[in-house]
N, C-alpha and C positions, 0 to 999 in steps of 0.2 A: 704453606699451601694445603688446603684441605683436599684429600684425594677423591676425585670423582669416581674412581673404581670402588673405593671402600664405601662411599655414600650410596651408590646406585647398584652395585652388582648383585643379581640374584644368587651368585655362586658363593655369597657369604654363607648361605645355607648349601649343604651338600646336594648333588643332583641337579637336574634341570639341563635344558639345552644350553650349549656353549655358542655365542655368538662371536665369530672370529673375523678379523680383517687381515687378508693376505696381501702383501705387497709383493708380488711374485709375478713375473712375465709368463704367461702361457701355462697357468696351473691346471692340471687335470684333476677336477674335483672328484670324479668317479673313483679315483684311487682310495679315497677314504671310506668307500662302501664297505669293505671287508674289515674294517678296523672298528673295535668297540669304543667309539667315542662319538657322541651325538653333537655334530657341528652344523651351524648355520653359517655359511660362508659369504662374505663379501670380498670383493678383490678390487685392488687399485694398481695402476700401472707404474706409478712413481711415488716418491716420498711427498711431493707437493700435493698430489691427488689424495694420498692417505691422510694428510693433515686436514684437508678440507672435509673428508669423510668423518674424521674424529670430532670435527667441530659441530657436525650436523647430526651425529647419532652415537649411540653407546655401544661399546664392544667389551666382551670379557677378556680377549686376548689379542695381541697383535703379532703377526708372524711376518718377518721381512727378509728379503734377501740381503746378504751383506754387500755383495758386489753389485751396485746399481749406478747408472750414469748420473752425473750432476751431483747428487747428494747419496753418499753411501750409507750402508746400514747403521754404522756407529754414529754418524751425524744425524740420522734420522731418529735413532734411539735417544739421543740428547734432546732433540726437538720435542720428542714425545714426553720425555721425563720433565721438561720444563713446563709442560701442560698439565701433566698428571704424573706425579712421582710414584704411583703405586700399581699402574696397570700392568698386567703380566705381559712380558714380551719375549719372543723367541727369535733368535737370528739364526738364519740358514747359511752355513759356512763351509768353505773348502778346507779349513784348517788355519794354522798359524798361531803361534802362542801369544803374540802381541795382540791380534785382533780378539782372541778369546778372552785375553785379560781385560781388554777394554770393555768387552761385553759384560763380563762378570761385574766390573766395577759399576757399570750402569744398572745393575740389578736384573740383568736379561739371563734367561737360559740360551743355550745354543744347541743346534742340532747339525751334525756334520753331513755333508752330502757324500753319495756314493762315488766309486771311482769313475763312473760314467758321467758325474756332475748332477745326477738326479736326486730328488728327494727320497730319503728313506722314510717312508710314511709311518711305519710302526715306531721307529725311533722318535719321529716328530710328534706322534700322538702321546708317547710317553713323556716328552719335554713339556708339551702343553699341560698334561696333568700335573706335573711337578710344578710348574709355574703357578698353576691356579691353586694348588695345595698350599704352596708356601704363602701365598696371599690371603688365603682363608686363615692360616695360623696367625699371620701378621695382624689381620683384622681383629681377630679374637684378643690378640695381645694388647691393641690399642683400646679396645672396649675394657679389658681388665685394668690397663693402665689408668683409665679415667676413673674407674671405681676405686682403684687403689689410692689415688690421690684425693679423691673425696673422703675415703675412710681415715686416711692420715690426718686431715684436718680436725677429725673428731678424736684423735688419740694424742697422748702425751709423748711426743717424740719429736725428732727432727729429720728432715729430708734434705739431700744435697745432690748437686751435680757437679762433675768435675771433668778436666781434660783426662785423656788416656793416661797421663803421667800423675794423675790424682792431684792436680793443682785445682783447688775449689773454684767453681764458677758461680755458683748460687748455693744458698742455704736458707732454711726456714724452719719455722716451729719454736720448740722450747729451748733454743740454743743456749741462752744465758742461764736458764734455770738448771740445765743438766751440766753445762761445762763451767759456768762462772765467767766465760768470756762473751763478749758481745758478738753479733753476726759480722760486724765490720772487722774485728780482730781475727776472726777465723777466716774470712774471705781474703784478708791481706797476708795470710799466713804468719801472723804475729800473736801466738806461736803457731808452727806447723802441726798438723794432727798427729804426726809421729812423735812430736815432742810432748803430747797430752797423753799418749798411751803409756800405761804402767811400764817401766823398763823390763820387768820380769815376764810381761806378755808380749812385748814388741819383738823379742827374739823369736818367739814362736810364730808370730804373724809375718814376719819379713819374708820367708820363702812363698807364701801365698800371695802377697802383694806383688812380688816380682813376676809370678806366673800370671797373675790377674792383668798386669800392665802390658804384657806381650801377647795375651791370648786373643784369638779371634772371636772367641765367644766365652763367656765365663760368668758363672753365677756362684756366690759364695755366702755362707752364713757363719758368723762367728760370735763368740762371747768373750769379752775381755775387759779389763780394768782401765778407767782413765784417772788422771789426776786433776781435780778442779783447780781453778785459779787460787781458791782459798786453801788448797792443800788436802781438801776431803777427797776420798777415793770413791768412785762410783763404778758400778757394774753396767756395761753396755751390751745390748744385743743388736748386731748389726747385719743388714741384708744388703748385699751389693750386686749389680749386674753391669756386665759390659754391653753397651748398645752399639749395634752395627747400622752403618747407612745402607749396606746391602749384605747379604750373606759373605762372611769372611773378611769383612772390612770394618774394624773397630772405629767407632766415632766418639764415644764419650762414656762416662761412667755415671750410673745413677745409683742412689742408695738411701737407706732409711735407717735411723738409729733410735733405739728406745732404752730408757733408764730402767734396768731390771734389778736394781740393788736390793729392793725389798724382797723380791723372789729368791735371789741368790742367798740372802741371809736366812730366809726360811729354810731353803735347801740345805744350808750348812748346818743349821739347828737341828733338822731332821736327821741329817747324817751322823751328827753327833749323838742324838738320841738313839738312833739304831745301833751305833757302835757300843753305847752303854748297855743296851738290851742284850747285844751279843756276848759281851763281857760277863754280864750276869748270867745268861743261859749257859755259858760254858762252866760255870762254877757248880752247877746243878748235877746230882748224880743219877739223873735219868735223862732220857732222850726227849728233847724238846724240838718242835718243828713248825714251820708255816707252809701253807699250800696257796697257790692261786686258784682261780676259778676253774682251771682245768685239771686240777690235782697235781700240778707240777710242784716239786719241793723247792721253795724259795729261800729258806733258811733252816739250818739244823745246827745243833751245838756240838761241842766236841765229843761228849759222851755218845751222841747219836752216830758220829762217824765211827767211833770205836766199836760199837754194838753191831752196827750193819756192815762194817767192812769197807765203806766207800770213802773216796777222798773228796776234799772240797771242790776240786775241779770237775770230778764226775758229777757232783750235784749241780754246779753251774751249767753243765752241758745239757741238762733237761731230764733229770731223774724224776719220776712220778710216784705218787703214793702206791699206784697199782703195781709198780715194779717190786715193792718191798712187802707186799701182802700176797699170801697164798689163799685165794678165796674159794669157799666151796661152790659159790655161785657169783661169777663176775657181775651179772646184771644186778643182783641183789646189793652187791658192794657199791655199784654206781648209784644205786637208789639210796643208800645209806648215806653216801657222800652229799647228795642233793638235800636230803633230809637234814643233814647237819648244817649246810649252808643256810637253811631256812630258820635256824635257831633251835631246832629240837635235837638235843645232844645227849642221847644216852651213852652209857659206857659200853664200848664194844670189846668183846673178847675174841681176838683174831689170831690167826697163825701168821707170824711175820717171817719174812725170807731174808737172809743175809746175801751178800755179794756171792759168796762161795756156793750158794744153793742150799745150805743148812737152814733149818727152821727152828723157831721157837714160839711158845704161846705168850701173848702179852695182852694187858689191858690198855685200850686207846681211849683217852679223854680228849674231847675237841670242843671248840667254841668258835662261832663265826668272827671273821675280821670285818668290822663295820666301819666305813668311811663315807661321810656325807649321808648317812641314812641308808646306804646300800651295802649288801655283803660283797666283799672283795676276795675272799678266800676263808681258809680255816687256820686256826692256831691250835696246837695241841701238845700232848705228852703221851710217851709210851713207857708203861711200867711193866718190865719183864720179871 
């Protein structure tokens, strides 16, 4: 059922007057005057009268007594939900865990009454705001979800839904191209998805699968390998979320999978290339370094560690080129760094500083690191 609240509510945008329907006997509207909430209030004396009003007018929120003659608040909540599953609803209650649990299951907020049985208006105003804010977020997620599924249709991947126990209920997309299995085979669990996941990755994923299946709310992102029907190994990027009927009540699992094998192979090739570059740099008898755009040292060789007295761990923690140079003029050094990034790379004669505070003069040679036509940092050598 399409939500009337999501279709019509001006509160999908923040701000604006809140039109509220109170199903409360003897409500003193003046009590809201001193509270920072802009309400236009209609009242109904019973659940039956309230349902008639809801048929003839739009409201941003419904506030109802729990204890009412003939039809109580929980039964009224169910009637409202059958008509519109998304309209914000607040129940005024004296307490009771069972009643509160029923209210939450129906997606309602609740406001407890005072000892004298009267409404605590400041708490009620807070609950109204909470109910409206949650529905704003839900409306935004639904819009995002619609855009997400449209985007999915234009990408090479597969989307699925499943029970909270991860038994698939629907699947679409490039299923056979990615897995080698048909949609019917996956839906019928022949094989199960955990039988497709590479055994070396399954052990790593099992704890998260267990957490996801029991969580009230959960969003996860993973990359792992699967073994296709033909025995080929593919890398998968997976996004999964637990969908709740109401806050705290998980209902189903939705997810999307993409084949990222080409990217993973490129990353492994780059990692291998970086490893070979590091091995070569470690053989050189002078300091070699790389810097990012902020001047942070991202790579140095073994000779550099020995000359400057730092450990690899200290380099990883965020050491910068400005920490190992003793400049006459810091501003001039920053200007020289920017000049080198632009491709103008003279040889610099600088006073270098070791970890222990001692200094030594050195010649510094630099060249910009260019990727996709843009400078990404500097690469250089220090000759002492």
